[in-house]
C-alpha positions as CSV (number, residue, x, y, z in Angstrom):
1,M,193.1,-109.1,-7.7
2,K,193.2,-112.9,-7.4
3,R,190.2,-115.0,-6.4
4,F,189.5,-119.0,-6.6
5,L,187.0,-120.4,-8.3
6,V,185.4,-123.7,-7.2
7,L,184.7,-126.0,-10.1
8,G,182.6,-128.9,-8.5
9,L,184.0,-132.1,-10.5
10,G,181.7,-135.3,-8.6
11,L,182.9,-137.8,-6.0
12,G,183.4,-135.2,-3.5
13,A,186.4,-133.6,-5.5
14,F,187.0,-130.2,-6.1
15,L,189.8,-128.3,-7.9
16,L,190.3,-124.9,-6.8
17,V,192.0,-122.6,-9.2
18,G,193.7,-119.7,-8.8
19,V,192.9,-116.7,-11.4
20,S,193.7,-113.4,-11.9
21,M,190.1,-110.7,-12.1
22,A,190.9,-108.9,-15.6
23,H,188.3,-106.6,-16.9
24,A,186.7,-107.5,-20.6
25,F,186.3,-105.7,-23.4
26,S,183.2,-106.6,-25.5
27,I,182.4,-106.2,-29.3
28,G,179.7,-103.6,-29.2
29,D,181.3,-102.1,-25.8
30,R,181.8,-98.1,-26.2
31,V,184.9,-97.0,-25.0
32,Q,186.8,-93.6,-24.3
33,V,190.7,-92.9,-23.7
34,V,191.2,-92.7,-20.3
35,A,192.0,-89.2,-18.8
36,G,196.0,-87.9,-18.7
37,T,196.4,-90.4,-21.9
38,Y,197.9,-89.1,-25.3
39,N,198.9,-90.7,-28.4
40,L,197.5,-94.3,-28.1
41,N,198.9,-96.4,-31.1
42,V,196.6,-97.7,-33.1
43,R,197.9,-100.6,-35.7
44,P,196.7,-102.9,-38.0
45,T,197.3,-106.1,-36.0
46,P,197.7,-106.9,-32.0
47,S,201.7,-106.5,-32.6
48,T,204.2,-103.5,-31.1
49,S,206.3,-104.6,-34.5
50,Q,203.0,-102.7,-36.4
51,T,203.5,-100.1,-38.1
52,A,200.8,-97.6,-36.0
53,L,198.0,-96.2,-38.5
54,G,197.7,-93.4,-36.1
55,S,197.0,-92.4,-32.6
56,V,194.2,-91.0,-30.3
57,N,194.3,-88.8,-27.3
58,A,192.3,-88.6,-23.9
59,G,188.3,-88.3,-24.5
60,A,188.9,-90.3,-27.6
61,L,185.5,-91.8,-28.2
62,G,184.9,-95.5,-29.9
63,T,183.3,-98.8,-30.2
64,V,185.3,-102.3,-29.5
65,T,184.9,-104.6,-32.9
66,G,187.1,-107.3,-32.1
67,G,188.8,-109.1,-29.1
68,P,190.3,-109.1,-26.4
69,T,193.4,-111.1,-27.2
70,S,196.4,-111.4,-25.6
71,A,199.9,-110.6,-27.3
72,E,203.3,-109.7,-26.3
73,G,202.1,-109.5,-22.8
74,Y,199.3,-106.7,-23.3
75,S,195.3,-106.9,-23.8
76,W,194.4,-105.7,-27.3
77,S,191.0,-104.4,-28.7
78,Q,190.4,-103.5,-32.0
79,V,188.5,-100.6,-31.5
80,R,186.7,-98.3,-34.7
81,W,187.3,-95.2,-33.6
82,D,184.5,-92.1,-34.1
83,S,187.3,-90.1,-36.1
84,G,187.3,-92.9,-38.8
85,L,190.4,-94.8,-37.7
86,Q,189.9,-98.4,-37.3
87,G,192.7,-100.5,-35.4
88,W,194.1,-102.8,-32.6
89,S,194.7,-100.7,-29.3
90,V,196.7,-102.2,-25.9
91,N,193.0,-101.6,-24.0
92,T,194.0,-101.9,-20.1
93,P,195.1,-99.5,-18.8
94,W,194.1,-96.7,-21.4
95,L,190.6,-97.6,-21.9
96,T,187.6,-97.4,-20.0
97,V,184.2,-98.7,-21.0
98,I,181.4,-96.0,-20.9
99,S,178.4,-98.1,-22.4
100,S,178.0,-101.8,-22.2
101,S,176.8,-104.1,-24.8
102,S,176.3,-106.8,-22.2
103,T,172.4,-106.9,-23.3
104,A,174.0,-108.8,-25.9
105,S,176.8,-110.0,-24.6
106,C,177.3,-114.3,-24.7
107,G,179.7,-114.1,-21.6
108,D,178.0,-112.0,-19.1
109,V,175.7,-115.2,-18.5
110,N,173.3,-113.5,-15.7
111,K,173.4,-110.4,-17.5
112,D,173.9,-107.8,-14.9
113,G,176.3,-106.1,-17.2
114,R,179.9,-107.1,-15.3
115,P,181.5,-110.8,-16.7
116,D,182.7,-111.8,-13.4
117,I,182.3,-115.0,-11.5
118,L,178.8,-115.6,-10.7
119,D,178.3,-115.7,-14.6
120,V,181.4,-118.7,-14.1
121,N,179.2,-120.6,-11.7
122,L,175.9,-120.8,-13.8
123,V,177.6,-122.7,-16.6
124,V,179.7,-124.5,-14.1
125,N,176.4,-125.9,-12.3
126,V,175.0,-126.4,-15.6
127,A,177.8,-128.6,-17.2
128,F,178.9,-130.3,-13.7
129,R,175.9,-130.4,-11.4
130,G,172.9,-131.2,-13.4
131,A,171.3,-127.6,-12.0
132,S,168.6,-125.9,-14.5
133,S,168.9,-122.1,-15.6
134,T,167.0,-119.6,-17.2
135,Y,170.3,-118.4,-18.4
136,I,171.9,-119.5,-21.5
137,T,174.7,-120.8,-20.3
138,D,176.0,-122.7,-24.0
139,V,178.1,-120.3,-24.2
140,N,179.8,-121.8,-27.2
141,G,176.8,-122.7,-29.3
142,S,177.4,-126.5,-29.2
143,G,174.2,-127.5,-28.3
144,A,175.0,-129.0,-24.9
145,T,176.5,-127.0,-21.9
146,D,179.7,-128.8,-20.9
147,V,183.2,-128.2,-19.9
148,V,184.2,-126.7,-23.3
149,D,181.7,-124.1,-21.8
150,V,183.3,-123.7,-19.1
151,A,186.7,-123.6,-20.4
152,E,185.5,-120.8,-22.7
153,E,184.2,-119.0,-19.9
154,V,186.8,-119.1,-17.4
155,D,189.3,-117.0,-19.9
156,Y,186.8,-114.7,-20.8
157,V,186.3,-113.7,-17.0
158,F,189.6,-114.2,-15.6
159,R,192.3,-114.1,-18.3
160,G,190.9,-111.4,-20.7
161,M,190.6,-113.5,-23.6
162,A,187.7,-113.7,-26.2
163,E,184.0,-113.2,-25.6
164,P,182.4,-116.6,-26.0
165,T,180.0,-115.7,-29.0
166,G,177.6,-119.0,-29.7
167,C,174.9,-117.9,-27.6
168,V,174.8,-114.1,-29.2
169,Q,172.1,-114.0,-32.5
170,P,174.3,-112.2,-35.2
171,N,173.8,-108.1,-35.3
172,Q,171.8,-106.6,-37.3
173,P,173.1,-102.7,-37.6
174,P,170.8,-100.0,-37.2
175,V,169.0,-98.6,-40.3
176,I,168.3,-94.3,-40.9
177,N,164.7,-93.5,-41.5
178,S,165.2,-89.7,-41.9
179,F,167.7,-87.7,-42.2
180,N,167.0,-83.4,-43.1
181,G,168.0,-80.3,-42.2
182,P,168.0,-76.7,-43.2
183,T,169.5,-76.0,-47.1
184,S,171.0,-72.6,-46.3
185,S,172.2,-70.5,-43.1
186,M,173.7,-67.7,-42.0
187,V,177.0,-66.7,-40.4
188,G,176.6,-67.4,-36.7
189,V,173.2,-68.6,-36.9
190,G,172.3,-71.8,-35.4
191,Q,170.6,-74.1,-37.6
192,N,169.1,-77.9,-36.5
193,W,169.2,-80.9,-38.4
194,Y,167.6,-83.6,-37.6
195,I,167.4,-88.0,-37.9
196,R,165.6,-90.6,-37.4
197,A,166.9,-94.3,-36.9
198,T,165.6,-98.2,-35.9
199,D,167.8,-100.7,-34.5
200,P,166.6,-104.3,-36.0
201,D,167.4,-105.6,-32.6
202,G,166.2,-102.8,-30.5
203,D,169.6,-101.6,-29.1
204,L,170.3,-98.1,-28.3
205,L,171.8,-96.0,-30.5
206,S,174.2,-93.0,-30.7
207,Y,174.4,-90.4,-33.2
208,Y,177.2,-88.7,-34.4
209,F,177.0,-85.6,-36.6
210,G,180.1,-84.2,-39.1
211,W,179.3,-80.7,-40.0
212,G,181.6,-80.3,-43.2
213,D,183.8,-77.2,-41.2
214,G,186.0,-79.9,-39.3
215,Q,183.4,-79.9,-36.5
216,Y,181.7,-82.8,-34.7
217,S,179.2,-83.1,-32.4
218,G,178.0,-86.3,-30.5
219,P,177.4,-89.0,-29.5
220,V,173.8,-88.6,-28.6
221,S,172.1,-91.6,-27.2
222,A,168.8,-92.7,-27.7
223,P,166.3,-95.4,-27.9
224,S,165.5,-97.0,-31.5
225,G,162.7,-95.3,-33.2
226,L,162.9,-92.0,-31.4
227,Q,164.0,-88.7,-33.5
228,V,167.3,-86.8,-32.7
229,A,168.5,-82.8,-33.3
230,A,171.8,-81.7,-33.7
231,S,172.4,-77.5,-33.6
232,H,175.3,-76.0,-35.1
233,A,176.3,-72.9,-36.1
234,Y,178.7,-71.6,-38.9
235,G,181.1,-69.9,-38.9
236,F,182.6,-68.7,-42.9
237,L,180.7,-68.3,-45.8
238,G,180.3,-71.6,-48.3
239,T,178.5,-74.5,-48.7
240,Y,179.2,-77.6,-46.6
241,N,178.4,-81.1,-46.7
242,V,176.8,-82.4,-43.5
243,T,177.0,-86.0,-42.9
244,S,176.2,-88.6,-39.5
245,S,176.4,-91.8,-38.4
246,V,174.5,-94.0,-35.9
247,S,175.6,-97.1,-34.4
248,D,174.4,-99.4,-32.0
249,S,175.7,-101.4,-28.8
250,R,177.3,-104.2,-30.9
251,G,179.3,-102.5,-33.5
252,G,176.5,-101.6,-36.4
253,L,177.0,-98.9,-38.1
254,A,174.8,-96.8,-40.7
255,Y,176.0,-93.1,-42.5
256,G,173.3,-90.3,-43.7
257,G,174.0,-87.8,-45.9
258,P,175.7,-85.8,-47.1
259,L,172.8,-82.7,-46.8
260,S,174.4,-79.6,-48.7
261,V,173.7,-76.4,-46.8
262,T,175.1,-72.8,-48.2
263,V,176.3,-70.2,-45.6
264,F,175.5,-66.4,-46.1
265,S,177.1,-63.3,-44.9
266,S,174.7,-62.1,-42.1
267,P,171.2,-62.7,-41.2
268,S,169.7,-59.9,-43.4
269,S,171.6,-62.1,-46.5
270,T,169.5,-63.3,-48.8
271,P,169.4,-65.6,-51.8
272,N,171.9,-64.3,-54.8
273,Q,169.5,-62.7,-57.1
274,P,170.8,-62.6,-60.8
275,P,172.6,-59.4,-62.2
276,I,170.5,-56.8,-63.6
277,N,170.3,-53.9,-66.1
278,F,173.2,-54.8,-68.5
279,Q,174.0,-52.1,-70.7
280,I,176.5,-52.1,-73.8
281,F,177.7,-48.7,-75.5
282,G,180.0,-48.8,-78.2
283,Q,180.8,-47.7,-81.6
284,T,178.3,-48.1,-84.5
285,P,178.4,-48.3,-87.5
286,L,182.1,-48.9,-88.0
287,T,184.4,-50.0,-90.9
288,T,186.8,-52.8,-91.6
289,S,189.9,-53.0,-90.1
290,T,189.2,-50.5,-87.3
291,W,190.0,-51.0,-83.8
292,S,186.7,-50.2,-82.0
293,Y,185.6,-50.2,-78.2
294,W,182.9,-51.1,-76.4
295,Y,181.6,-50.9,-72.6
296,F,179.9,-53.2,-70.9
297,R,178.0,-52.9,-67.6
298,A,176.1,-55.0,-65.5
299,T,174.7,-54.9,-61.8
300,D,174.7,-57.7,-58.7
301,P,172.1,-56.9,-56.0
302,E,174.7,-58.5,-53.8
303,G,177.6,-56.1,-55.0
304,G,179.8,-58.6,-55.8
305,N,182.2,-58.5,-59.1
306,L,180.7,-59.6,-62.2
307,T,182.2,-61.9,-64.9
308,Y,182.1,-60.8,-68.7
309,S,181.7,-62.6,-71.4
310,V,181.5,-61.9,-75.4
311,N,181.1,-63.3,-78.3
312,W,181.6,-60.5,-81.2
313,G,180.0,-63.0,-83.9
314,D,183.1,-63.0,-86.5
315,G,184.6,-66.3,-84.5
316,T,186.2,-64.5,-81.6
317,S,185.7,-63.7,-78.0
318,D,186.9,-61.8,-75.1
319,N,186.3,-62.2,-71.2
320,A,186.8,-59.9,-68.7
321,T,185.7,-59.0,-65.3
322,G,184.5,-55.4,-63.6
323,T,182.9,-54.3,-60.7
324,S,178.9,-53.9,-60.0
325,G,177.5,-51.4,-61.8
326,Q,180.6,-49.7,-63.2
327,Y,182.2,-50.1,-67.0
328,T,184.5,-52.5,-68.3
329,R,185.8,-51.8,-71.5
330,L,186.5,-54.1,-74.1
331,Y,187.8,-53.6,-77.9
332,H,187.6,-55.0,-80.9
333,N,188.3,-55.0,-85.1
334,Y,186.1,-57.2,-87.4
335,P,188.1,-58.1,-90.3
336,G,185.7,-57.8,-92.7
337,N,181.8,-56.2,-93.3
338,G,179.0,-57.8,-93.0
339,T,176.0,-57.6,-90.2
340,Y,177.4,-59.2,-87.3
341,T,175.7,-59.7,-83.6
342,I,177.7,-59.5,-80.4
343,N,175.6,-61.9,-77.3
344,S,177.1,-60.7,-73.5
345,I,176.6,-62.9,-70.5
346,A,177.2,-61.0,-67.3
347,T,177.7,-63.5,-64.3
348,D,177.7,-62.8,-60.6
349,Q,180.2,-65.0,-58.0
350,G,177.0,-67.4,-57.4
351,G,177.1,-68.5,-60.9
352,L,173.6,-66.4,-62.0
353,S,174.0,-64.3,-65.3
354,I,172.0,-62.0,-67.5
355,S,172.3,-61.6,-71.1
356,A,172.0,-59.0,-73.9
357,T,172.6,-58.9,-77.7
358,V,173.3,-56.3,-80.2
359,S,173.8,-55.9,-83.6
360,V,176.2,-53.7,-85.7
361,I,177.2,-53.2,-89.3
362,V,180.9,-53.1,-90.4
363,S,181.1,-51.5,-93.8
364,V,184.2,-51.0,-96.1
365,G,185.7,-47.6,-95.5
366,T,188.0,-45.8,-94.2
367,A,185.9,-42.2,-92.3
368,S,185.9,-42.7,-88.9
369,L,182.5,-41.9,-87.4
370,P,181.1,-40.5,-84.4
371,P,180.7,-43.3,-81.3
372,T,176.7,-43.8,-80.7
373,P,175.6,-45.0,-77.6
374,I,173.6,-48.7,-78.0
375,Y,171.2,-50.0,-75.1
376,Q,170.0,-53.1,-74.6
377,Q,168.9,-55.2,-71.3
378,T,167.3,-58.4,-71.4
379,S,164.1,-56.7,-69.1
380,P,162.0,-53.7,-70.9
381,P,164.0,-50.9,-71.1
382,P,163.4,-47.9,-69.4
383,T,160.6,-44.9,-70.3
384,I,162.6,-42.0,-72.2
385,A,162.1,-38.5,-70.6
386,P,161.1,-35.8,-72.8
387,Q,164.4,-34.2,-74.0
388,T,165.9,-31.2,-71.4
389,T,169.0,-29.0,-72.2
390,V,171.3,-30.7,-70.2
391,T,175.0,-28.8,-69.0
392,Y,178.0,-30.6,-68.6
393,Q,181.3,-30.7,-66.5
394,C,183.6,-29.6,-68.5
395,G,186.0,-32.6,-69.5
396,D,182.6,-35.2,-69.1
397,L,183.5,-36.4,-72.7
398,D,180.8,-39.5,-72.2
399,K,178.4,-37.1,-70.5
400,S,178.0,-39.9,-68.2
401,G,177.8,-36.9,-65.4
402,A,181.1,-37.4,-63.8
403,V,184.6,-36.9,-64.8
404,N,186.6,-40.4,-64.9
405,T,188.5,-42.7,-65.9
406,I,186.4,-43.0,-68.9
407,D,187.3,-39.8,-69.6
408,V,190.9,-40.0,-69.8
409,K,190.7,-42.6,-72.0
410,L,188.9,-40.8,-74.2
411,M,190.7,-38.2,-73.9
412,Q,193.7,-40.6,-74.8
413,N,191.7,-41.8,-78.1
414,Y,191.0,-38.3,-79.4
415,W,194.5,-37.4,-78.9
416,T,197.0,-40.5,-80.2
417,G,194.0,-43.1,-81.1
418,G,193.0,-42.5,-84.1
419,V,189.3,-41.5,-82.8
420,T,187.6,-38.6,-84.3
421,V,186.0,-36.0,-81.5
422,P,182.4,-36.3,-81.7
423,T,180.5,-33.3,-82.4
424,G,178.9,-31.7,-79.4
425,V,181.7,-33.2,-77.3
426,N,184.4,-30.3,-76.2
427,A,187.4,-32.2,-75.6
428,D,189.6,-28.3,-75.6
429,V,189.7,-29.0,-71.7
430,N,192.7,-26.6,-71.2
431,G,190.8,-23.9,-72.8
432,D,193.9,-22.9,-75.2
433,G,192.0,-23.4,-78.6
434,V,193.6,-26.2,-79.6
435,V,191.2,-29.7,-79.7
436,A,192.5,-32.7,-77.6
437,D,196.6,-32.4,-77.7
438,I,198.9,-33.5,-75.1
439,L,197.8,-30.6,-72.6
440,D,194.2,-31.4,-73.1
441,Y,195.5,-35.0,-72.1
442,S,197.8,-33.9,-69.2
443,L,195.4,-31.6,-67.3
444,L,192.3,-34.1,-67.4
445,N,194.9,-37.2,-66.3
446,N,196.0,-35.0,-63.1
447,Y,192.5,-34.2,-62.5
448,V,191.3,-37.5,-62.2
449,N,193.6,-39.6,-60.8
450,K,196.4,-37.5,-59.3
451,G,193.9,-34.4,-57.6
452,G,194.8,-31.9,-60.0
453,P,193.0,-28.9,-60.6
454,A,189.4,-28.7,-62.8
455,P,189.5,-28.5,-66.7
456,T,187.9,-25.2,-67.8
457,C,186.8,-25.8,-71.3
458,S,186.9,-22.9,-73.8
459,A,183.4,-21.7,-75.3
460,A,184.5,-22.8,-78.7
461,G,185.2,-26.2,-78.4
462,G,185.9,-27.9,-81.7
463,T,186.3,-31.1,-83.3
464,K,189.5,-32.9,-84.6
465,T,189.4,-35.4,-87.8
466,F,192.3,-37.8,-88.0
467,T,193.2,-39.6,-91.5
468,P,193.7,-42.7,-91.3
469,A,197.0,-43.9,-92.3
470,A,197.5,-46.3,-95.6
471,N,198.6,-48.7,-92.7
472,A,199.6,-49.1,-89.4
473,L,203.3,-48.6,-89.8
474,E,202.2,-45.1,-91.4
475,A,199.5,-44.2,-88.6
476,M,202.5,-45.2,-86.0
477,Q,205.0,-43.0,-87.8
478,A,201.8,-40.1,-87.7
479,E,201.5,-40.6,-84.1
480,L,205.1,-40.4,-83.3
481,Q,205.5,-37.1,-85.0
482,Q,202.3,-35.5,-83.2
483,I,203.7,-36.2,-79.8
484,Q,207.5,-34.8,-81.0
485,N,205.5,-31.4,-82.3
486,Q,203.6,-30.9,-79.1
487,L,206.6,-31.6,-77.3
488,I,208.7,-29.2,-79.3
489,A,205.5,-26.9,-78.6
490,I,205.8,-27.3,-75.1
491,L,208.9,-26.5,-75.1
492,N,208.8,-23.1,-76.7
493,Q,205.9,-22.5,-74.3
494,L,208.3,-22.8,-71.4
495,G,211.5,-20.7,-73.5
496,V,213.6,-23.5,-73.2
């Protein structure tokens, strides 16, 4: 669209200038990519020869930070996009101004929000006709309104060139006065975060929120000094960092946060509680160079897995992961005699822990002694009820009240591991009068792990004592010989 500008030059002469109207994108304008636009390139300089830094699509929002300028037949504006991308893009026809910075605009002389011929005429009247004006017409800030001001205003309004800036005071960015919100939340439950900022120039402010989960909110517009609230609900467990930014109408920007928020599984969830009821069971007293087994058990109130770290007190340590409320087994061999302190820590998935400490005496000797339970926890021990007679199920070797994989492992130790069957433990689970042999192990293993028939103990039970071998090789040979003898017995029973 072409309009005509009449410039009065004095002495009755007038200059008729034909100019093309072009939209001027001012610094501080909020712009949006128009509908139907895809992959509008953002470049480091206003040139199509520059490799694009990225692109934006329809609906993307940003703030003009530079330009406009003409290059290669296009009008370009520098835009800081809300996504964080910043660079030069062709502004017409792919961008539209959604909020103008006209209150601070120098080229919009009459401050009506539309830099146009009326603004040019104001500058012309003062420069060439001696008129006075309540508006600032010295748009280049030279101290006088003259032909240079007229030329800059014409270039800005009609030719899409840079806006005059001489009459604009330097912008002062907004200041965030407060930014706060919850430190914990639940999956699917909305929570509010609050922010308040002031702008030294009194500009209207726009707020944006980043929730740390790939989602964003904004803009939320509010006058300077007014508190703004934004709500968000998280879809997954985890810890997230909430950030915010606030911008004024002239490109000033301030950032808030991050604020950390931990999201739990459901509205019924409670903050993480440390493990409880830490128990340690093992063999004591011990002899040197003998492998002993130890069981560690603690309970996590949230039901999560626990990590056990064990310092054996002899300069060595072990780590293991176990299920809440169930035993986790570790083996250890003390190299020398003495008194050792076992320090163990059970840690939950949230990093909270409970510790336990027990002392063991290791002496030089070859006798294998019965395992004696050891109990220790940081809280006061439970009250011991008066002793009563308890009947345990056949195969419940550790007398825990259930026949399980721990009993299978104990039977294996009694059968081949060189561990003596303790007094009072019935390891003849098939009732054939032979204590802790391959048949007993096979029956118990099939019952626990494969759904086989339940064990039937002999009335007498019995003990089984191993004579320690002189060295590991002799122990292995003795074990192999024992297995061979048991296999021969089985074959004889089957008539093979």
